[in-house]
N, C-alpha and C positions, 0 to 999 in steps of 0.2 A: 406392839405392832404385829398384826397378823396379815397373811396373804389372802386376797380375795380370789379364790380359785376360779369362780365363774367368770370374773372379769378377765383373768388371764386366758381362759378359754376363748372368750370373745376377741381378745387382742390377738391371740394366735390365729384365729380364723381370719382376721384382717391381714396378717402376714401372708397366710396361704393364698388369699385372694389377690393380694398385690403382686406376689411373686408369679402367680399363674398369669396375670395380665402382663407382666413384664417379660417373662421368659418364653411363653408358649409359642409366640410367632417370631422369636429371635432366631437369627442364624445359629443353627446347632453348634457350629464351630466355636461360637463365642464362649461356650462353657467348657471347651476342651482346654482352655488356658488355665494355668495355675493361679489360684486366688492370691493376690499380694499379701493378704493378711492370714492366709492359711496355706503356707508354702508346701505342706505335705499333701494338699488336696487340690484337685481341679475344681472349677465351678460346678461341674456335674457331680463330683464327689460330695460337695457341700449340700447340694440338693438331695442327693441320695441319703445323706445323714438325716436331714430334716424329715424326710419321708420315713426312714427307718426307725427313728425315735417313736413316731406315732404308731407304726406297725408293731414295734416291740411292746409298747404300753398296752395296745389292744390285745396282744397275744399273751400278756402277762410275763413276758420274757425280760425280767428286771434284774436278774442276777448280774452283778457287776455294772449296774446302770451308771452311766457317766464316765466309765473308765475308757481308756484308749482301746482296749481289746473289744469292749462292747460296741463302740462306734465303728471300729474297723470292720466288724462283721456286717454291719448295716451297709457300709459302702461296698464291700466285696460282693455281697449278695446281689447288688444292683448294678454292678459294673457291666457295661455293654448295653444298658438300656438307654433309650433316647430320652431327651428332655420331656417330650410329650408323654411318653410312657410313665415316667416318674411323676409328672404332674397329674396324670390320670389316676395313678395309684393313690396319690395324696388326696385327690378330690373324693375318692371313695372312702378312705379310712379316716381322714382328718376330721370331718364333722362328728364322727362317732366318739373320738377321743376328746374333742373340744366340748362335747355335750356332757361329759362326766368329770370335767376338770374341777368342778366344785368340790369333789371328794378327794382331791389330791393333797390338801393341806399345804404346808409350806413348799412342798416339791413343785407346786404349780408355778411358784415364782422362778425357780431355776429353769423350768421348762420354757417359760416365757422369755427369760433372759437369754437363754441359748438361741432360741429362734430369732429373736430380735437382733442378736449379734450377727447371726449368719445372713439375715436379710440384708444387712448393711455390708457384709463381706461381698455378697453377690452384686449389690448395687455398685460398689466400688469397682468390681471386676468389669462390669458391662458399661460403666460410665453413666449411671442413672441415679445420681444422688437424690435424696428426698426422704420424707417421712421421718425426719429426725426428731420431731415432737409428737410422735405417735403414742397411743395408749400403751403399746407394747414396750416402747423405750421407757416410758414413765414407770410402768409396773416392774419391768426388769431392773431398772435402776433402784427403785424402792427396795426390792428384794436384796439386791447386791449391797446396798448401804446398810440394811438391817444386819446382814451377815458380817459386814466390815466392822460395825459397832460392837458386835459380840466378840469378834476377834481382838479388837483393840482392848476391850475390858479383860479378856482372858489373858492377854499378854502384858497387861499393865501399861499400855501405850496411852499417851495423851489423846484426848478427844480431837476431832477434826470437824470444823464448821465449814460447810460448803455454802457460799453465797452465789446463787446461780444468776449469772449476768444476763442470760437470755430471757428468763421469766420472773426474776425478782424473788424467787423462793429462797428459803434458807433452811438448812437442816444440819444438826450436829450429830455426829455418830461417835459413840463412846461416851463415857461418863466421867472420865478422869480429867479434871481441870487443872490449869488453864488449857483451853483448846487452841490449837493452831487454826487460822482462818485462811481460806483460799477463795478467790473470786474466779469463776470459770463457768463456761456453759455446761448445762446438765449433760448434753450429748457427749461432750468431751470426757466427762467423768465416766459415763457409761462405757465409752469405747476404751478409755485408758485402763480401766479395771480388768478388762479381758485381753490386755496386751496389744491394743490397736492404736496406741500412741507411744512415741519414743520417749526416753528419759529426758531428752532435750525439750520436747514439747511440754511435758509435765512440769519441768523445772521453770518454764517460761510463764506458767500461770501466775495469777496475782496473789502470791503467798505473802502473809504478814511476817513470817519467820522463815527458817530454812525449809526448802522444798522437802516433801516427804514421799517421794516416788517409791522408795523402798517399802514404805508402809502401805502404800496404795495398791501396788501391784504385787501379788504373791503367787507362788506356784499353785496350780500348774501353769499359770501365766507368767510372762515376763515382759518388760517394755519392748516395743517393736524396735528392731535394729535400725530402722530408718523412719523418718517422719512420715506420717500418714495424713494426707489432706483429703477431706471429704466435703 
């Protein structure tokens, strides 16, 4: 399985457009609150990170990409800017990065996964759920499951079959049989893998055997301390 970078670029453009439409005319104070799913960041910090990722890619500033230190600089550099200023910066640089995403290789999947994650963090914060079946969620989930399967094989873990209750799709990650099976919505798997579902929520999915939350959610993520309902 390979990542379609151009498709990820188009999906991320969709995220940018949706968040612009959602946030530009919102009361600025709405993004001053801490995101429930990113307790170290306010909503404006999350937006600053999304903009900063694209700015760093465009500038070739990729040393330490994906680390806490890398993202912290993105947020710190934009602290004090308004929502509109952040969205205007993103509108300028975003299309340039999205247009070259076909050259990103597998990294395009992580780039899409991260942005889709934070789109829904912001939607949760401002009370505007939606787009749970977007191309960005589908592509980000596919990348995440590909990585999960590689990890299962490397660690000698049994495969895991996801039977997606919302769309009827099925995918097995990992090759070591017999596989555990779980019936769950695709969006819940996407959110759980990045720490946006609690252990209790994961354990309540339709498992055929013992729940495998410890295998599903790994550092730098951990299960949410409280249930997240979107």
